N, CA and C atoms as a LAMMPS dump frame, in Angstrom:
ITEM: TIMESTEP
0
ITEM: NUMBER OF ATOMS
603
ITEM: BOX BOUNDS ff ff ff
-5.0000000000000000e+02 5.0000000000000000e+02
-5.0000000000000000e+02 5.0000000000000000e+02
-5.0000000000000000e+02 5.0000000000000000e+02
ITEM: ATOMS id mol type element x y z
1 1 1 N 22.946 -198.421 285.516
2 1 2 C 22.817 -199.249 284.103
3 1 3 C 24.175 -200.008 283.938
4 2 1 N 25.354 -199.377 284.22
5 2 2 C 26.589 -200.029 283.832
6 2 3 C 26.584 -201.367 284.818
7 3 1 N 26.241 -201.276 286.038
8 3 2 C 26.316 -202.381 287.073
9 3 3 C 25.389 -203.602 286.731
10 4 1 N 24.115 -203.111 286.289
11 4 2 C 23.238 -204.067 285.659
12 4 3 C 23.781 -204.806 284.641
13 5 1 N 24.42 -204.367 283.589
14 5 2 C 24.946 -205.216 282.368
15 5 3 C 26.297 -205.738 283.11
16 6 1 N 26.893 -205.283 284.005
17 6 2 C 28.067 -206.114 284.283
18 6 3 C 27.718 -207.244 285.141
19 7 1 N 26.786 -207.195 285.82
20 7 2 C 26.189 -208.227 286.736
21 7 3 C 25.523 -209.367 285.927
22 8 1 N 24.972 -208.911 284.782
23 8 2 C 24.299 -209.903 283.754
24 8 3 C 25.22 -211.148 283.481
25 9 1 N 24.952 -212.378 283.589
26 9 2 C 25.597 -213.523 283.015
27 9 3 C 25.638 -213.488 281.489
28 10 1 N 26.674 -213.974 281
29 10 2 C 26.604 -214.074 279.402
30 10 3 C 25.241 -214.937 279.037
31 11 1 N 24.867 -214.662 277.8
32 11 2 C 23.618 -215.464 277.354
33 11 3 C 23.962 -216.76 277.057
34 12 1 N 24.993 -217.242 276.698
35 12 2 C 25.593 -218.464 276.286
36 12 3 C 26.708 -218.787 276.867
37 13 1 N 26.889 -220.066 277.35
38 13 2 C 28.167 -220.357 277.911
39 13 3 C 28.546 -221.81 277.374
40 14 1 N 29.03 -221.725 276.234
41 14 2 C 29.432 -223.22 275.452
42 14 3 C 30.373 -223.916 276.402
43 15 1 N 30.228 -225.145 276.572
44 15 2 C 31.043 -225.781 277.108
45 15 3 C 31.016 -225.692 278.889
46 16 1 N 30.147 -224.84 279.077
47 16 2 C 29.892 -224.619 280.713
48 16 3 C 28.523 -225.376 281.138
49 17 1 N 27.691 -224.715 281.524
50 17 2 C 26.311 -224.928 282.026
51 17 3 C 25.831 -226.143 281.201
52 18 1 N 25.827 -225.839 279.901
53 18 2 C 25.177 -226.733 278.956
54 18 3 C 25.755 -228.078 278.853
55 19 1 N 27.191 -228.182 278.859
56 19 2 C 27.918 -229.496 279.031
57 19 3 C 27.652 -230.214 280.265
58 20 1 N 27.434 -229.43 281.61
59 20 2 C 27.225 -230.095 282.725
60 20 3 C 25.895 -230.551 282.672
61 21 1 N 24.924 -230.159 281.977
62 21 2 C 23.474 -230.469 281.818
63 21 3 C 23.64 -231.786 280.938
64 22 1 N 24.174 -231.651 280.148
65 22 2 C 24.203 -232.981 279.094
66 22 3 C 24.79 -234.132 279.658
67 23 1 N 26.094 -233.986 280.471
68 23 2 C 26.645 -234.961 281.342
69 23 3 C 25.675 -235.513 282.337
70 24 1 N 25.024 -234.55 283.04
71 24 2 C 24.103 -235.317 284.062
72 24 3 C 22.908 -236.18 283.395
73 25 1 N 22.371 -235.616 282.259
74 25 2 C 21.271 -236.192 281.439
75 25 3 C 22.066 -237.725 280.966
76 26 1 N 23.035 -237.728 280.4
77 26 2 C 23.729 -238.964 279.946
78 26 3 C 23.938 -239.941 281.087
79 27 1 N 24.34 -239.241 282.193
80 27 2 C 24.597 -240.307 283.239
81 27 3 C 23.414 -240.814 283.895
82 28 1 N 22.386 -240.019 284.131
83 28 2 C 21.055 -240.31 284.443
84 28 3 C 20.592 -241.659 283.312
85 29 1 N 20.706 -241.588 282.275
86 29 2 C 20.173 -242.319 281.27
87 29 3 C 20.806 -243.531 281.403
88 30 1 N 21.987 -243.67 281.591
89 30 2 C 22.954 -244.87 282.004
90 30 3 C 22.306 -245.57 283.201
91 31 1 N 21.81 -244.733 284.33
92 31 2 C 21.499 -245.481 285.45
93 31 3 C 20.301 -245.738 285.123
94 32 1 N 19.349 -245.266 284.57
95 32 2 C 18.037 -245.812 284.343
96 32 3 C 17.918 -246.827 283.513
97 33 1 N 18.815 -247.153 282.411
98 33 2 C 19.011 -247.993 281.582
99 33 3 C 19.326 -249.415 282.285
100 34 1 N 20.408 -249.036 283.233
101 34 2 C 20.803 -250.145 283.877
102 34 3 C 19.718 -250.749 284.749
103 35 1 N 18.861 -249.781 285.392
104 35 2 C 18.016 -250.375 286.265
105 35 3 C 16.797 -250.904 285.527
106 36 1 N 16.282 -250.463 284.603
107 36 2 C 15.103 -250.982 284.057
108 36 3 C 15.388 -251.439 282.514
109 37 1 N 16.501 -251.722 282.24
110 37 2 C 16.879 -252.335 280.706
111 37 3 C 16.373 -251.473 279.63
112 38 1 N 16.733 -251.377 278.515
113 38 2 C 16.528 -250.662 277.365
114 38 3 C 15.061 -250.611 277.087
115 39 1 N 14.305 -251.887 277.066
116 39 2 C 12.873 -252.013 276.828
117 39 3 C 12.066 -251.213 277.707
118 40 1 N 12.611 -251.201 279.068
119 40 2 C 12.002 -250.648 280.04
120 40 3 C 11.993 -249.203 280.545
121 41 1 N 13.213 -248.755 279.564
122 41 2 C 13.654 -247.234 279.98
123 41 3 C 12.527 -246.053 279.609
124 42 1 N 12.214 -245.505 280.675
125 42 2 C 11.125 -244.407 280.243
126 42 3 C 11.758 -243.04 280.061
127 43 1 N 11.827 -242.482 278.87
128 43 2 C 12.2 -241.211 278.398
129 43 3 C 11.901 -239.961 279.434
130 44 1 N 10.74 -239.999 279.808
131 44 2 C 10.155 -238.906 280.834
132 44 3 C 10.796 -239.048 282.2
133 45 1 N 11.592 -240.083 282.82
134 45 2 C 12.281 -240.291 284.106
135 45 3 C 13.462 -239.519 284.319
136 46 1 N 13.978 -239.484 282.595
137 46 2 C 15.403 -238.829 282.713
138 46 3 C 15.535 -237.551 283.3
139 47 1 N 14.826 -236.431 283.057
140 47 2 C 14.822 -235.073 283.414
141 47 3 C 14.766 -235.178 284.992
142 48 1 N 13.871 -235.8 285.527
143 48 2 C 13.758 -236.057 287.078
144 48 3 C 14.931 -236.797 287.592
145 49 1 N 15.225 -237.658 286.901
146 49 2 C 16.55 -238.353 287.633
147 49 3 C 17.977 -237.692 287.777
148 50 1 N 17.919 -236.696 286.466
149 50 2 C 19.093 -235.993 286.234
150 50 3 C 18.96 -234.532 287.198
151 51 1 N 17.897 -234.201 287.456
152 51 2 C 17.783 -232.836 288.332
153 51 3 C 17.596 -231.815 287.323
154 52 1 N 17.345 -232.009 285.838
155 52 2 C 17.084 -230.845 284.921
156 52 3 C 15.65 -230.528 284.511
157 53 1 N 15.501 -229.658 283.85
158 53 2 C 14.06 -229.398 283.23
159 53 3 C 13.892 -230.276 282.103
160 54 1 N 12.624 -230.897 281.83
161 54 2 C 12.41 -231.826 280.827
162 54 3 C 12.97 -231.14 279.179
163 55 1 N 12.624 -229.706 279.363
164 55 2 C 12.874 -229.421 278.023
165 55 3 C 14.541 -229.318 277.632
166 56 1 N 15.235 -229.59 278.643
167 56 2 C 16.909 -229.626 278.215
168 56 3 C 17.088 -231.058 277.65
169 57 1 N 16.169 -232.066 278.071
170 57 2 C 16.371 -233.475 277.654
171 57 3 C 15.785 -233.324 276.131
172 58 1 N 14.59 -232.796 276.009
173 58 2 C 14.23 -232.937 274.547
174 58 3 C 14.821 -232.171 273.621
175 59 1 N 15.331 -230.857 273.986
176 59 2 C 16.126 -229.921 272.955
177 59 3 C 17.188 -230.617 272.579
178 60 1 N 18.087 -231.471 273.536
179 60 2 C 19.298 -232.06 273.25
180 60 3 C 19.069 -233.258 272.5
181 61 1 N 18.214 -234.053 272.815
182 61 2 C 17.932 -235.462 272.15
183 61 3 C 16.353 -235.676 271.989
184 62 1 N 15.852 -235.192 270.845
185 62 2 C 14.551 -235.22 270.495
186 62 3 C 14.344 -236.609 270.149
187 63 1 N 15.296 -237.478 269.916
188 63 2 C 14.949 -238.783 269.749
189 63 3 C 15.406 -239.721 270.969
190 64 1 N 14.629 -240.635 271.578
191 64 2 C 14.705 -241.385 272.633
192 64 3 C 16.19 -242.294 272.536
193 65 1 N 16.015 -243.044 271.298
194 65 2 C 17.069 -243.934 270.962
195 65 3 C 18.513 -243.069 270.881
196 66 1 N 18.772 -242.139 270.319
197 66 2 C 19.831 -241.303 270.207
198 66 3 C 20.374 -241.174 271.569
199 67 1 N 19.473 -240.654 272.468
200 67 2 C 20.013 -240.585 273.595
201 67 3 C 20.51 -241.728 274.437
202 68 1 N 20.013 -242.838 274.121
203 68 2 C 20.492 -243.982 274.75
204 68 3 C 21.544 -244.476 274.158
205 69 1 N 22.043 -244.433 272.956
206 69 2 C 22.995 -244.702 272.222
207 69 3 C 24.356 -243.903 272.525
208 70 1 N 24.005 -242.547 272.788
209 70 2 C 25.343 -241.739 272.98
210 70 3 C 25.509 -241.844 274.468
211 71 1 N 24.552 -242.249 275.389
212 71 2 C 24.918 -242.324 276.696
213 71 3 C 25.903 -243.563 276.677
214 72 1 N 25.409 -244.754 276.066
215 72 2 C 26.059 -246.035 276.117
216 72 3 C 27.494 -245.855 275.619
217 73 1 N 27.736 -245.175 274.509
218 73 2 C 28.956 -245.026 273.823
219 73 3 C 30.036 -244.123 274.685
220 74 1 N 29.254 -243.027 275.233
221 74 2 C 30.218 -242.202 276.064
222 74 3 C 30.907 -243.002 277.405
223 75 1 N 29.82 -243.788 277.865
224 75 2 C 30.426 -244.393 279.235
225 75 3 C 30.885 -245.688 279.012
226 76 1 N 31.522 -245.917 277.657
227 76 2 C 32.145 -247.254 277.015
228 76 3 C 33.666 -247.039 277.154
229 77 1 N 34.059 -245.845 277.217
230 77 2 C 35.616 -245.704 276.609
231 77 3 C 36.411 -246.562 277.57
232 78 1 N 36.233 -246.58 278.81
233 78 2 C 37.274 -246.936 279.585
234 78 3 C 37.092 -248.46 279.67
235 79 1 N 36.227 -249.058 279.107
236 79 2 C 36.15 -250.605 278.893
237 79 3 C 36.764 -251.159 277.58
238 80 1 N 37.207 -250.056 276.739
239 80 2 C 37.755 -250.707 275.51
240 80 3 C 39.304 -250.204 275.505
241 81 1 N 39.987 -250.276 276.434
242 81 2 C 41.419 -249.958 276.844
243 81 3 C 42.303 -250.923 277.366
244 82 1 N 43.341 -251.341 276.857
245 82 2 C 44.161 -252.206 277.386
246 82 3 C 45.742 -251.627 277.318
247 83 1 N 46.083 -251.558 278.71
248 83 2 C 47.815 -250.895 278.741
249 83 3 C 48.64 -251.757 278.262
250 84 1 N 50.014 -251.083 277.775
251 84 2 C 51.052 -251.715 277.21
252 84 3 C 52.247 -251.252 277.976
253 85 1 N 52.477 -252.025 279.339
254 85 2 C 53.78 -251.666 279.964
255 85 3 C 54.824 -252.513 279.296
256 86 1 N 54.652 -253.48 278.662
257 86 2 C 55.738 -254.365 277.958
258 86 3 C 55.604 -255.785 278.613
259 87 1 N 54.795 -256.026 279.835
260 87 2 C 54.446 -256.984 280.476
261 87 3 C 53.104 -257.452 280.236
262 88 1 N 53.132 -258.636 279.301
263 88 2 C 51.326 -259.051 278.929
264 88 3 C 50.8 -259.632 280.071
265 89 1 N 51.474 -260.217 281.099
266 89 2 C 50.699 -260.886 282.201
267 89 3 C 50.33 -259.869 282.956
268 90 1 N 50.968 -258.748 283.387
269 90 2 C 50.405 -257.807 284.181
270 90 3 C 49.486 -256.942 283.341
271 91 1 N 49.669 -256.618 282.101
272 91 2 C 48.581 -255.882 281.543
273 91 3 C 47.38 -256.545 281.209
274 92 1 N 47.364 -257.942 280.946
275 92 2 C 46.114 -258.772 281.066
276 92 3 C 45.307 -258.704 282.369
277 93 1 N 46.163 -258.974 283.634
278 93 2 C 45.512 -258.839 284.885
279 93 3 C 44.95 -257.663 285.145
280 94 1 N 45.746 -256.415 284.851
281 94 2 C 44.969 -255.182 285.119
282 94 3 C 43.779 -254.862 284.145
283 95 1 N 43.741 -255.499 283.007
284 95 2 C 42.675 -255.436 282.022
285 95 3 C 41.308 -256.254 282.555
286 96 1 N 41.519 -257.165 283.057
287 96 2 C 40.456 -258.099 283.659
288 96 3 C 39.917 -257.577 285.024
289 97 1 N 41.105 -256.813 285.655
290 97 2 C 40.449 -256.106 287.095
291 97 3 C 39.452 -254.921 286.51
292 98 1 N 40.02 -254.166 285.537
293 98 2 C 39.176 -252.943 285.009
294 98 3 C 37.885 -253.646 284.462
295 99 1 N 37.877 -254.645 283.643
296 99 2 C 36.747 -255.323 283.184
297 99 3 C 35.697 -255.442 284.045
298 100 1 N 36.197 -256.261 285.221
299 100 2 C 35.205 -256.714 286.251
300 100 3 C 34.6 -255.413 287.057
301 101 1 N 35.611 -254.433 287.385
302 101 2 C 35.228 -253.232 287.808
303 101 3 C 34.075 -252.438 286.799
304 102 1 N 34.364 -252.454 285.621
305 102 2 C 33.185 -251.844 284.73
306 102 3 C 31.824 -252.623 284.81
307 103 1 N 31.789 -253.986 284.66
308 103 2 C 30.822 -254.733 284.52
309 103 3 C 29.97 -254.487 285.911
310 104 1 N 30.634 -253.997 286.994
311 104 2 C 29.745 -253.931 288.231
312 104 3 C 29.393 -252.453 288.39
313 105 1 N 29.689 -251.62 287.38
314 105 2 C 28.817 -250.278 287.168
315 105 3 C 27.634 -250.215 286.672
316 106 1 N 26.689 -249.344 286.669
317 106 2 C 25.584 -249.27 286.105
318 106 3 C 25.769 -249.296 284.651
319 107 1 N 26.907 -248.646 284.047
320 107 2 C 26.936 -248.749 282.534
321 107 3 C 27.189 -250.433 282.119
322 108 1 N 28.14 -251.044 282.98
323 108 2 C 28.32 -252.473 282.676
324 108 3 C 27.464 -253.462 282.873
325 109 1 N 26.451 -253.03 283.544
326 109 2 C 25.116 -253.926 283.92
327 109 3 C 24.363 -253.669 282.523
328 110 1 N 24.174 -252.306 282.036
329 110 2 C 23.455 -251.975 280.853
330 110 3 C 23.92 -252.575 279.929
331 111 1 N 25.27 -252.766 279.854
332 111 2 C 25.767 -253.499 278.59
333 111 3 C 25.515 -254.84 278.453
334 112 1 N 25.574 -255.641 279.641
335 112 2 C 25.261 -257.028 279.932
336 112 3 C 24.024 -257.24 279.618
337 113 1 N 22.955 -256.412 279.995
338 113 2 C 21.555 -256.618 279.641
339 113 3 C 21.27 -256.391 278.165
340 114 1 N 21.797 -255.34 277.56
341 114 2 C 21.331 -254.867 276.506
342 114 3 C 21.667 -255.888 275.376
343 115 1 N 22.813 -256.563 275.495
344 115 2 C 23.265 -257.47 274.528
345 115 3 C 22.338 -258.694 274.429
346 116 1 N 21.535 -258.804 275.266
347 116 2 C 20.638 -260.127 275.44
348 116 3 C 19.658 -259.949 274.451
349 117 1 N 18.678 -259.14 274.559
350 117 2 C 17.656 -259.031 273.516
351 117 3 C 18.317 -258.203 272.193
352 118 1 N 18.413 -258.785 271.362
353 118 2 C 18.803 -257.908 270.151
354 118 3 C 17.901 -257.589 269.278
355 119 1 N 16.886 -256.592 269.718
356 119 2 C 15.877 -256.187 269.071
357 119 3 C 16.16 -254.757 268.596
358 120 1 N 16.631 -253.798 269.158
359 120 2 C 16.669 -252.45 268.931
360 120 3 C 17.836 -252.365 268.042
361 121 1 N 17.508 -251.743 266.95
362 121 2 C 18.776 -251.588 265.899
363 121 3 C 19.809 -250.853 266.315
364 122 1 N 19.691 -249.585 266.253
365 122 2 C 20.644 -248.407 266.564
366 122 3 C 21.374 -248.7 267.7
367 123 1 N 20.627 -249.003 268.611
368 123 2 C 21.277 -249.272 270.288
369 123 3 C 22.145 -250.378 270.211
370 124 1 N 21.544 -251.514 269.586
371 124 2 C 22.398 -252.794 269.535
372 124 3 C 23.813 -252.563 268.62
373 125 1 N 23.505 -251.74 267.419
374 125 2 C 24.605 -251.291 266.909
375 125 3 C 25.753 -250.637 267.614
376 126 1 N 25.404 -249.916 268.388
377 126 2 C 26.196 -249.074 269.3
378 126 3 C 26.853 -249.852 270.193
379 127 1 N 26.159 -250.814 270.836
380 127 2 C 26.742 -251.793 271.931
381 127 3 C 27.765 -252.7 271.086
382 128 1 N 27.548 -253.186 269.83
383 128 2 C 28.257 -254.063 269.014
384 128 3 C 29.611 -253.213 268.747
385 129 1 N 29.501 -252.074 268.602
386 129 2 C 30.613 -251.065 268.249
387 129 3 C 31.505 -250.953 269.547
388 130 1 N 31.032 -250.961 270.557
389 130 2 C 31.527 -250.798 272.206
390 130 3 C 32.407 -252.28 272.212
391 131 1 N 32.045 -253.394 271.942
392 131 2 C 32.427 -254.801 271.983
393 131 3 C 33.651 -254.733 271.052
394 132 1 N 33.321 -254.189 269.733
395 132 2 C 34.46 -254.053 268.881
396 132 3 C 35.508 -253.524 269.323
397 133 1 N 35.436 -252.478 269.913
398 133 2 C 36.585 -251.568 270.275
399 133 3 C 37.387 -252.262 271.265
400 134 1 N 36.629 -253.119 272.224
401 134 2 C 37.372 -253.794 273.207
402 134 3 C 38.049 -254.962 272.631
403 135 1 N 37.528 -255.642 271.659
404 135 2 C 38.325 -256.667 270.895
405 135 3 C 39.444 -256.287 270.15
406 136 1 N 39.299 -255.103 269.437
407 136 2 C 40.411 -254.524 268.907
408 136 3 C 41.504 -254.179 269.698
409 137 1 N 41.19 -253.526 270.798
410 137 2 C 42.329 -253.178 271.663
411 137 3 C 43.02 -254.401 272.106
412 138 1 N 42.363 -255.352 272.4
413 138 2 C 43.012 -256.584 272.991
414 138 3 C 43.912 -257.153 271.799
415 139 1 N 43.247 -257.161 270.832
416 139 2 C 44.123 -257.755 269.533
417 139 3 C 45.353 -257.093 269.38
418 140 1 N 45.282 -255.613 269.487
419 140 2 C 46.62 -254.74 269.435
420 140 3 C 47.657 -255.094 270.224
421 141 1 N 47.168 -255.38 271.528
422 141 2 C 48.203 -255.63 272.641
423 141 3 C 48.711 -257.147 272.59
424 142 1 N 47.831 -258.024 271.974
425 142 2 C 48.316 -259.318 272.004
426 142 3 C 49.224 -259.432 270.81
427 143 1 N 48.805 -258.993 269.883
428 143 2 C 49.939 -258.76 268.649
429 143 3 C 51.114 -258.226 268.862
430 144 1 N 51.051 -257.165 269.69
431 144 2 C 52.4 -256.573 270.184
432 144 3 C 53.316 -257.553 270.675
433 145 1 N 52.568 -258.233 271.817
434 145 2 C 53.06 -259.066 272.626
435 145 3 C 53.98 -260.326 271.762
436 146 1 N 53.17 -260.646 270.64
437 146 2 C 53.643 -261.827 269.837
438 146 3 C 54.918 -261.156 269.026
439 147 1 N 54.91 -259.865 268.691
440 147 2 C 55.829 -259.398 267.841
441 147 3 C 57.268 -259.213 268.794
442 148 1 N 57.016 -258.751 269.926
443 148 2 C 58.181 -258.912 270.984
444 148 3 C 58.634 -260.313 271.352
445 149 1 N 58.062 -261.302 271.252
446 149 2 C 58.291 -262.709 271.582
447 149 3 C 57.851 -262.892 272.992
448 150 1 N 57.046 -262.233 273.53
449 150 2 C 56.495 -262.09 274.926
450 150 3 C 55.604 -263.571 274.663
451 151 1 N 54.957 -263.687 273.633
452 151 2 C 54.119 -265.028 273.519
453 151 3 C 54.141 -265.612 272.235
454 152 1 N 53.994 -266.737 271.948
455 152 2 C 53.957 -267.472 270.608
456 152 3 C 52.618 -266.896 269.856
457 153 1 N 52.828 -267.278 268.35
458 153 2 C 51.636 -266.87 267.834
459 153 3 C 50.345 -267.374 268.395
460 154 1 N 49.243 -266.601 268.394
461 154 2 C 48.074 -267.028 269.039
462 154 3 C 46.912 -266.1 268.239
463 155 1 N 45.82 -266.611 268.36
464 155 2 C 44.603 -266.017 268.098
465 155 3 C 44.09 -265.158 268.951
466 156 1 N 44.199 -263.754 268.824
467 156 2 C 43.893 -262.844 269.96
468 156 3 C 42.494 -262.946 270.466
469 157 1 N 41.827 -263.187 269.469
470 157 2 C 40.34 -263.038 269.815
471 157 3 C 39.81 -264.375 270.73
472 158 1 N 40.514 -265.201 270.494
473 158 2 C 40.479 -266.676 271.256
474 158 3 C 41.15 -266.217 272.688
475 159 1 N 42.17 -265.815 272.695
476 159 2 C 42.712 -265.436 274.051
477 159 3 C 41.961 -264.558 275.02
478 160 1 N 41.26 -263.453 274.046
479 160 2 C 40.431 -262.587 274.777
480 160 3 C 39.135 -263.213 275.346
481 161 1 N 38.505 -264.115 274.783
482 161 2 C 37.366 -264.966 275.196
483 161 3 C 37.856 -265.873 276.292
484 162 1 N 39.193 -266.544 276.292
485 162 2 C 39.505 -267.229 277.282
486 162 3 C 39.67 -266.712 278.715
487 163 1 N 40.219 -265.316 278.66
488 163 2 C 40.56 -264.862 279.915
489 163 3 C 39.21 -264.042 280.44
490 164 1 N 38.438 -263.503 279.43
491 164 2 C 37.195 -262.545 279.973
492 164 3 C 36.113 -263.269 280.451
493 165 1 N 35.96 -264.638 279.89
494 165 2 C 34.801 -265.635 280.223
495 165 3 C 34.591 -265.625 281.536
496 166 1 N 35.537 -266.002 282.22
497 166 2 C 35.728 -266.333 283.801
498 166 3 C 35.053 -264.898 284.51
499 167 1 N 35.489 -263.967 284.079
500 167 2 C 35.166 -262.36 284.707
501 167 3 C 33.716 -262.328 284.442
502 168 1 N 33.21 -262.48 283.53
503 168 2 C 31.621 -262.574 283.419
504 168 3 C 30.893 -263.401 284.245
505 169 1 N 31.493 -264.421 284.185
506 169 2 C 30.577 -265.691 284.986
507 169 3 C 30.73 -265.069 286.591
508 170 1 N 31.809 -264.627 287.029
509 170 2 C 32.103 -264.478 288.545
510 170 3 C 31.424 -263.287 288.885
511 171 1 N 31.208 -262.133 288.044
512 171 2 C 30.541 -260.823 288.115
513 171 3 C 29.075 -261.165 288.142
514 172 1 N 28.587 -261.802 287.004
515 172 2 C 27.407 -262.096 286.905
516 172 3 C 26.58 -262.925 287.869
517 173 1 N 27.265 -263.677 288.429
518 173 2 C 26.786 -264.718 289.536
519 173 3 C 26.417 -263.617 290.718
520 174 1 N 27.376 -262.764 291.123
521 174 2 C 27.251 -261.833 292.075
522 174 3 C 27.417 -262.56 293.479
523 175 1 N 27.933 -264.062 293.448
524 175 2 C 28.254 -264.587 294.692
525 175 3 C 29.38 -264.014 295.5
526 176 1 N 30.367 -263.385 294.837
527 176 2 C 31.769 -263.207 295.447
528 176 3 C 32.254 -261.993 294.549
529 177 1 N 33.011 -260.973 294.919
530 177 2 C 33.896 -260.122 294.375
531 177 3 C 34.901 -260.85 293.5
532 178 1 N 35.146 -260.234 292.186
533 178 2 C 36.297 -260.528 291.264
534 178 3 C 37.316 -259.959 292.06
535 179 1 N 38.573 -260.666 292.459
536 179 2 C 39.738 -260.032 292.979
537 179 3 C 41.217 -260.226 292.013
538 180 1 N 42.125 -259.517 292.474
539 180 2 C 43.341 -259.426 291.959
540 180 3 C 43.97 -261.13 291.846
541 181 1 N 43.658 -261.832 292.73
542 181 2 C 44.105 -263.088 292.902
543 181 3 C 43.262 -263.98 291.747
544 182 1 N 42.069 -263.762 291.45
545 182 2 C 41.241 -264.503 290.11
546 182 3 C 41.92 -264.206 289.115
547 183 1 N 42.322 -262.593 288.788
548 183 2 C 42.894 -262.276 287.386
549 183 3 C 44.298 -263.025 287.326
550 184 1 N 44.96 -263.135 288.39
551 184 2 C 46.273 -263.708 288.217
552 184 3 C 46.286 -264.947 287.907
553 185 1 N 45.46 -265.66 288.537
554 185 2 C 45.253 -267.244 288.196
555 185 3 C 44.592 -267.574 286.877
556 186 1 N 43.774 -266.711 286.517
557 186 2 C 43.142 -266.852 285.098
558 186 3 C 44.315 -266.599 283.964
559 187 1 N 44.897 -265.459 284.203
560 187 2 C 45.816 -265.333 283.083
561 187 3 C 46.962 -265.936 283.042
562 188 1 N 47.384 -266.455 284.059
563 188 2 C 48.51 -267.313 284.375
564 188 3 C 48.304 -268.801 283.664
565 189 1 N 47.113 -269.168 283.927
566 189 2 C 46.574 -270.636 283.203
567 189 3 C 46.431 -270.509 281.698
568 190 1 N 45.846 -269.339 281.646
569 190 2 C 45.369 -269.149 279.876
570 190 3 C 46.83 -269.122 279.276
571 191 1 N 47.855 -268.231 279.847
572 191 2 C 49.208 -267.896 278.949
573 191 3 C 50.106 -269.196 279.162
574 192 1 N 49.936 -269.996 280.352
575 192 2 C 50.762 -271.167 280.195
576 192 3 C 50.452 -272.056 279.249
577 193 1 N 48.999 -272.327 279.196
578 193 2 C 48.257 -273.067 278.069
579 193 3 C 48.794 -272.897 276.742
580 194 1 N 48.815 -271.539 276.564
581 194 2 C 49.076 -270.96 274.982
582 194 3 C 50.579 -271.328 274.761
583 195 1 N 51.507 -271.14 275.601
584 195 2 C 52.729 -271.344 275.685
585 195 3 C 53.233 -272.876 275.507
586 196 1 N 52.404 -273.62 276.309
587 196 2 C 52.582 -275.045 276.328
588 196 3 C 52.185 -275.982 275.036
589 197 1 N 51.241 -275.018 274.191
590 197 2 C 50.5 -275.789 273.382
591 197 3 C 50.907 -274.944 271.974
592 198 1 N 51.923 -274.336 271.929
593 198 2 C 52.435 -273.571 270.835
594 198 3 C 53.235 -274.516 269.92
595 199 1 N 53.131 -274.57 268.573
596 199 2 C 53.944 -275.539 267.741
597 199 3 C 55.373 -275.13 267.89
598 200 1 N 56.344 -275.994 268.218
599 200 2 C 57.883 -275.703 268.287
600 200 3 C 58.086 -275.673 266.952
601 201 1 N 59.491 -274.854 266.902
602 201 2 C 60.241 -274.645 265.612
603 201 3 C 59.313 -273.56 264.624
């Protein structure tokens, strides 16, 4: 009797198996949305793709859209960070490389596809939040550079658009990989242009 109870696993393991199952489901959701798009995403495929029982999916996310939103937000965190080493050129180059890497992942493809047809309310709001976080991170880094004298006063949103636009173009074309040389050239040209056109005095 004592051996039977000792060998029996605990009934609940919060943060253990359930956390693992949730992570598998979220990862599968991102993969499926990346493959099929939000409109073509089939809730029923998630369990099979994640290798879990379908009741695990329904129990955790009774609503299909809540599952999509949580998956997108969870995998967005890395795309919304900009390092601050004190060297704005290096930090922007590293940001562009991370951005390119992110856009080539299933999540990045999902993000790019999902912002095209603005039909789904909560999902599009979640994607807008991800993009807002990225813009805010860029703004904070550029503002810090301006305060330190690394850059003249500049519209951080404009700078972000100027450096990230070519990344989206190269990655979305898919004709060649985005390289550090690309990032160095883009950042070099944009920062040189900003410094050259800054009002004097």
